[in-house]
C-alpha positions as CSV (number, residue, x, y, z in Angstrom):
1,M,120.6,101.3,96.5
2,I,116.9,102.2,96.9
3,K,116.1,98.6,95.8
4,D,117.6,97.3,99.0
5,Y,115.4,99.6,101.1
6,I,112.3,98.7,99.2
7,A,113.2,95.1,99.4
8,Y,113.6,95.4,103.1
9,L,110.2,97.0,103.6
10,L,108.5,94.5,101.3
11,S,110.2,91.7,103.3
12,L,108.1,92.7,106.2
13,E,105.1,91.4,104.4
14,S,106.3,87.9,105.3
15,K,105.2,88.8,108.9
16,G,101.6,88.8,107.6
17,I,98.7,90.9,108.9
18,K,99.1,91.9,112.5
19,L,96.0,93.2,114.2
20,G,96.3,95.5,117.2
21,L,97.4,99.0,117.9
22,E,100.2,98.5,120.4
23,R,103.1,97.9,118.0
24,T,102.0,100.9,115.9
25,E,101.7,103.1,119.0
26,E,105.2,102.1,120.1
27,L,106.7,102.6,116.7
28,L,105.1,106.0,116.4
29,E,106.4,106.9,119.8
30,S,109.9,105.9,118.7
31,C,109.5,108.3,115.8
32,G,108.6,111.1,118.1
33,N,104.8,110.8,117.7
34,P,104.7,112.7,114.4
35,Q,100.9,112.2,114.1
36,K,100.3,114.7,116.9
37,N,101.7,117.6,114.9
38,F,99.1,117.8,112.1
39,K,95.4,117.3,111.7
40,S,94.2,114.2,110.0
41,I,91.0,112.5,108.7
42,Q,90.6,108.7,109.0
43,V,88.6,107.0,106.3
44,I,87.0,103.6,107.0
45,G,84.7,101.4,105.0
46,T,84.8,98.5,102.5
47,N,84.6,100.1,99.0
48,G,85.3,103.7,98.0
49,K,87.8,104.5,100.7
50,G,90.6,105.4,98.3
51,S,88.3,107.3,95.9
52,T,86.8,109.3,98.7
53,S,90.2,110.0,100.3
54,A,91.5,111.2,96.9
55,M,88.6,113.5,96.5
56,I,88.9,115.1,99.9
57,A,92.7,115.5,99.4
58,N,92.3,117.1,96.0
59,I,89.8,119.6,97.1
60,L,92.1,120.7,100.0
61,K,95.0,120.8,97.6
62,V,93.1,123.1,95.1
63,S,92.2,125.3,98.1
64,G,95.9,126.0,98.7
65,Y,96.7,123.6,101.5
66,K,99.5,121.1,101.8
67,V,97.8,117.7,102.0
68,G,99.1,114.3,102.9
69,L,97.4,111.2,101.4
70,Y,98.1,107.7,102.7
71,T,96.3,104.9,100.9
72,S,96.7,101.2,100.3
73,P,97.5,98.9,98.6
74,H,99.7,100.2,95.8
75,L,99.5,99.3,92.1
76,T,103.2,99.4,91.1
77,T,105.4,101.0,93.7
78,I,105.1,101.5,97.5
79,N,105.8,105.2,96.9
80,E,102.2,105.5,95.6
81,R,100.9,104.8,99.1
82,I,102.3,108.1,100.5
83,R,101.7,111.3,98.6
84,I,101.7,115.1,99.3
85,N,99.6,117.1,97.0
86,G,99.5,114.2,94.6
87,Q,103.2,113.6,94.4
88,A,104.5,110.3,95.6
89,I,107.1,110.1,98.4
90,L,110.7,110.3,97.1
91,N,113.1,107.3,97.5
92,N,115.5,109.4,99.6
93,D,112.8,109.9,102.2
94,I,112.2,106.2,102.4
95,I,115.9,105.6,102.8
96,D,116.1,108.3,105.6
97,F,113.2,106.7,107.5
98,V,114.6,103.2,107.3
99,N,118.1,104.3,108.4
100,Q,116.7,106.2,111.4
101,F,114.1,103.6,112.6
102,Q,115.1,100.2,111.4
103,Q,116.3,99.2,114.8
104,S,112.9,100.1,116.3
105,I,111.1,98.2,113.5
106,E,113.2,95.1,114.3
107,I,112.8,95.3,118.1
108,L,109.0,95.8,117.8
109,N,108.7,93.2,115.1
110,S,106.5,95.6,113.2
111,S,104.5,94.4,110.2
112,F,104.7,95.9,106.7
113,F,101.5,98.0,107.1
114,E,102.5,99.2,110.6
115,T,105.9,100.3,109.3
116,M,104.3,102.0,106.2
117,T,101.9,103.8,108.5
118,A,104.7,105.2,110.6
119,L,106.6,106.1,107.5
120,A,103.6,108.1,106.2
121,V,103.0,110.1,109.3
122,W,106.7,110.7,109.8
123,Y,107.0,112.0,106.3
124,F,103.9,114.2,106.6
125,N,105.2,115.7,109.8
126,K,108.7,116.2,108.3
127,E,107.1,118.0,105.3
128,K,104.8,120.0,107.5
129,V,101.5,119.2,105.9
130,D,98.4,121.2,106.9
131,I,96.3,118.0,107.0
132,A,96.5,114.3,106.1
133,I,93.9,111.9,104.8
134,L,94.5,108.4,106.1
135,E,92.8,105.4,104.5
136,T,92.3,102.5,106.9
137,G,93.8,99.3,105.7
138,L,91.6,96.6,107.3
139,G,88.7,97.1,109.6
140,G,89.3,99.9,112.1
141,R,89.2,98.6,115.6
142,L,92.7,97.0,115.3
143,D,94.0,98.8,112.3
144,S,97.3,100.8,112.4
145,I,95.6,104.0,111.2
146,T,93.4,104.1,114.3
147,A,96.6,104.6,116.3
148,C,97.1,107.9,114.5
149,D,94.5,109.8,116.6
150,S,92.7,111.5,113.7
151,N,90.3,114.4,114.3
152,L,87.5,113.2,112.1
153,L,86.2,109.8,110.9
154,V,84.7,109.3,107.5
155,C,82.8,106.1,106.5
156,T,82.2,104.8,103.0
157,S,80.0,101.8,102.0
158,I,80.3,98.6,104.0
159,S,79.9,95.1,102.5
160,K,81.4,91.7,102.8
161,D,85.2,91.5,102.3
162,H,88.0,89.9,104.3
163,E,85.4,87.8,106.1
164,H,88.1,85.5,107.4
165,I,89.4,88.4,109.5
166,L,86.6,90.8,110.0
167,G,83.6,88.5,110.4
168,E,81.0,86.6,108.3
169,T,78.2,89.2,108.4
170,V,78.0,92.8,107.4
171,E,77.1,93.7,111.0
172,E,80.2,92.0,112.4
173,I,82.3,93.8,109.7
174,A,80.6,97.1,110.5
175,Y,81.5,96.7,114.2
176,E,85.2,96.2,113.4
177,K,85.1,99.4,111.3
178,I,83.1,101.7,113.6
179,C,85.3,100.8,116.5
180,A,87.8,103.3,115.0
181,L,85.4,105.9,116.5
182,K,86.9,107.5,119.6
183,E,85.5,109.6,122.4
184,N,83.9,113.0,121.2
185,M,84.8,112.2,117.6
186,L,82.4,112.9,114.7
187,C,81.9,110.3,112.1
188,I,80.5,111.4,108.7
189,S,79.0,108.4,106.9
190,I,77.0,107.2,104.0
191,N,73.4,106.2,104.8
192,H,73.8,102.4,105.6
193,Q,71.1,99.8,106.0
194,Q,69.4,99.9,109.4
195,S,71.2,96.9,110.9
196,I,74.6,98.6,110.3
197,K,73.3,101.9,111.7
198,D,72.2,100.0,114.8
199,V,75.7,98.8,115.3
200,F,77.0,102.3,114.7
201,T,74.6,103.9,117.1
202,K,75.5,101.5,119.9
203,Q,79.2,102.2,119.5
204,A,78.7,106.0,119.2
205,Q,76.7,106.0,122.5
206,L,79.4,103.9,124.2
207,V,82.2,106.4,123.3
208,K,80.0,109.5,123.5
209,S,80.4,110.4,119.9
210,K,78.2,111.4,117.0
211,I,77.5,110.0,113.6
212,R,76.1,112.1,110.8
213,Y,74.7,110.4,107.7
214,I,74.6,111.9,104.2
215,E,71.5,111.7,102.1
216,N,70.1,112.5,98.7
217,Y,73.0,111.5,96.4
218,G,72.1,111.3,92.8
219,N,74.1,111.8,89.6
220,N,77.7,112.9,89.8
221,Q,77.9,116.7,90.1
222,F,81.6,117.3,89.3
223,I,83.7,114.2,89.3
224,K,84.8,112.5,86.1
225,L,85.6,109.1,87.6
226,N,83.5,106.4,85.9
227,G,80.6,104.7,87.7
228,T,77.4,106.0,89.4
229,H,78.7,104.6,92.7
230,Q,81.1,107.6,92.8
231,S,78.2,109.9,93.4
232,E,77.9,108.6,96.9
233,N,81.7,109.1,97.5
234,E,81.5,112.6,96.0
235,L,78.7,113.7,98.4
236,L,80.6,112.1,101.3
237,A,83.7,114.1,100.3
238,I,81.8,117.4,100.0
239,T,80.1,116.9,103.4
240,T,83.4,116.1,105.0
241,I,85.0,119.2,103.5
242,K,82.2,121.4,104.8
243,Q,82.8,120.0,108.3
244,L,86.4,121.4,108.2
245,T,85.6,124.8,109.8
246,D,89.3,125.5,110.4
247,F,90.0,125.5,106.6
248,T,88.9,128.1,104.1
249,I,87.3,126.3,101.2
250,N,84.8,127.8,98.8
251,D,82.4,126.2,96.4
252,N,84.6,126.8,93.4
253,D,87.5,125.0,95.1
254,I,85.1,122.0,95.7
255,A,84.0,122.0,92.1
256,E,87.6,122.2,90.7
257,G,88.9,119.7,93.2
258,L,86.3,117.1,92.3
259,S,86.4,117.7,88.6
260,S,90.2,117.3,88.5
261,V,90.6,114.3,90.8
262,I,92.5,111.3,89.4
263,W,92.3,107.9,91.1
264,P,94.0,105.1,89.2
265,G,92.6,101.6,88.8
266,R,89.0,102.6,89.4
267,I,87.2,101.8,86.1
268,Q,90.2,103.7,84.6
269,K,90.3,103.9,80.8
270,I,93.8,102.9,79.8
271,H,93.6,102.3,76.1
272,N,91.5,103.3,73.1
273,T,90.4,101.2,70.1
274,P,89.7,98.8,71.5
275,T,88.5,100.5,74.7
276,I,90.2,99.0,77.7
277,Y,89.4,99.7,81.4
278,Y,91.4,98.6,84.5
279,D,89.5,98.2,87.7
280,V,90.7,96.8,91.1
281,A,87.2,95.4,91.9
282,H,87.7,92.3,94.0
283,N,84.5,91.7,96.1
284,H,80.8,91.5,95.5
285,A,80.0,95.2,95.9
286,S,82.8,96.5,93.7
287,F,82.2,94.0,90.9
288,N,78.5,94.9,91.0
289,S,79.4,98.5,90.5
290,L,81.8,97.6,87.7
291,C,79.2,95.5,85.9
292,N,76.6,98.3,86.3
293,Y,78.9,100.7,84.5
294,V,79.9,98.1,81.8
295,E,76.3,97.4,81.0
296,T,75.9,101.1,79.8
297,L,78.6,100.6,77.1
298,K,78.0,99.4,73.6
299,G,80.1,96.6,72.0
300,T,81.3,93.1,72.7
301,K,82.4,93.0,76.3
302,I,85.4,90.9,77.4
303,L,86.5,90.5,81.0
304,V,90.1,89.5,81.9
305,I,90.0,88.5,85.6
306,A,92.6,87.5,88.2
307,L,91.9,87.2,91.9
308,Q,93.8,86.8,95.2
309,K,92.7,84.3,97.8
310,H,89.8,85.0,100.3
311,K,87.8,86.9,97.7
312,N,84.2,85.6,97.6
313,L,82.5,86.4,94.3
314,H,79.9,83.6,94.4
315,T,77.0,86.0,94.9
316,V,78.0,88.2,91.9
317,I,79.0,85.5,89.4
318,N,75.6,85.5,87.7
319,K,75.9,89.3,87.3
320,I,79.4,89.0,85.8
321,E,78.3,86.3,83.4
322,S,75.3,88.3,82.2
323,T,77.4,91.5,81.7
324,F,80.3,90.0,79.7
325,D,80.2,88.2,76.4
326,Q,83.6,86.5,77.1
327,I,85.5,85.9,80.3
328,I,89.2,85.2,80.3
329,V,90.5,83.8,83.6
330,T,94.2,84.3,84.5
331,Q,96.3,84.7,87.6
332,T,98.6,87.3,89.1
333,N,101.4,84.9,90.2
334,I,101.9,87.1,93.2
335,R,101.6,86.0,96.8
336,N,98.3,84.4,97.7
337,F,97.0,84.3,94.1
338,V,94.1,82.1,93.0
339,P,95.3,79.8,90.2
340,A,93.5,80.3,87.0
341,Q,92.4,76.7,87.0
342,D,90.6,77.3,90.3
343,L,89.2,80.6,89.2
344,E,87.7,79.0,86.1
345,T,85.5,76.7,88.2
346,L,83.5,79.7,89.5
347,F,82.0,80.3,86.1
348,H,79.3,78.1,84.5
349,F,79.2,79.0,80.9
350,D,81.0,78.1,77.7
351,K,82.3,81.6,77.0
352,T,85.1,81.2,79.6
353,T,88.7,80.8,78.5
354,R,91.7,80.0,80.8
355,I,95.0,81.7,80.0
356,E,97.5,81.2,82.9
357,N,100.1,83.5,81.5
358,T,99.0,87.0,82.7
359,L,100.6,89.0,79.9
360,E,99.2,86.7,77.3
361,A,95.7,87.1,78.8
362,I,96.0,90.8,78.8
363,K,97.3,90.9,75.2
364,V,94.0,89.6,73.9
365,Y,93.3,93.2,73.1
366,K,95.8,93.0,70.2
367,S,93.5,90.7,68.3
368,A,90.2,92.2,69.5
369,D,87.9,94.2,67.3
370,K,88.2,98.0,67.5
371,T,84.7,98.3,68.9
372,D,85.2,95.7,71.7
373,I,85.1,96.7,75.4
374,I,87.8,95.0,77.4
375,V,87.9,95.2,81.2
376,I,90.9,93.9,83.2
377,A,89.8,93.5,86.8
378,G,90.1,91.6,90.1
379,S,93.3,92.7,91.8
380,H,95.7,95.5,92.6
381,Y,98.4,93.0,91.8
382,L,97.7,93.4,88.1
383,G,99.0,96.9,88.3
384,P,102.7,96.2,87.5
385,I,102.0,94.2,84.3
386,I,99.4,96.8,83.2
387,S,101.8,99.6,83.8
388,K,104.4,98.0,81.7
389,E,102.2,96.8,78.9
390,F,100.4,100.1,78.5
391,K,103.3,102.4,79.5
392,I,101.4,104.2,82.2
393,S,102.4,105.3,85.7
394,F,100.2,105.2,88.7
395,E,102.5,107.2,91.0
396,N,101.6,110.9,90.8
397,I,98.0,112.1,90.7
């Protein structure tokens, strides 16, 4: 039975990405405007949104609060997108929501993401969360999350991604993101390059709001997530937590919340001997961070990569090639995937192998040396096959 409801929600993806807040606002209104009944934090940025959101949520959870966490995309099931204190939404709640609001979804012609956003805040209100952390899907100015009227805005790193929608330059992309900032709203942000800060300042002045930049991030203090780039996310999470004056959170809560945070698919070790990591890196900045981490490891390094369309890696190809001893290109075979044959053309050197069958490509680990380092990367859509092959769940954190 639940398969029918999940299939219905996933069928909404055929409507594509719909930019604009009007449909979400109307759908939320038909749900009784649940977003008005709890505090929330909106997280914008290009990379690090999910990790930072998970850190903030886990600190609040450790501090004794009931915390909603809405993220996207998912790795294996749509339930992963909506969690309370780390536990994914139950199927029965998805069924209840669809039964109650399917007519409104149809009348409004709501997209998949718009509907999932409404489901998330409806569920958080139903379960009476103390606060929710809401990860923006795409941009900010016209993203469904911006319709949820959050109390605080948090901004992670900004780089090129989704250029076909958000703009060709980082400044254009930054504008789309910072337009989530509303009147008298504080934005806590990493310390961007000056051209991005200029865009932020202009928008903040326009809506009479403030932006506070974090500084002095170094090595990770508490978190055990792999990659030095997580230090920036960690400090951003700590700064955000300390801004929440309505919540009682001490330094021990912060340390425990950060040290115990789990965020799947982010340089996540999923197998030993040989060591295998899974990472959802899919743009220049995220692949650069991944390569920086892999370069610290010893052993023959093998990359298994699959991409979806509209992901421009041209500026990081040389870095990838210098980091890995062997590259295996494959494909996800899921909507808007890049065929392995096309992906192969990105790479210049003779260490590249094309294996179109995804499972066959991943199974190279079975014939690898025990000291090899294998990284599977490039897409969230690799999640289902990785979950099945390595018998791991990404649902509850």
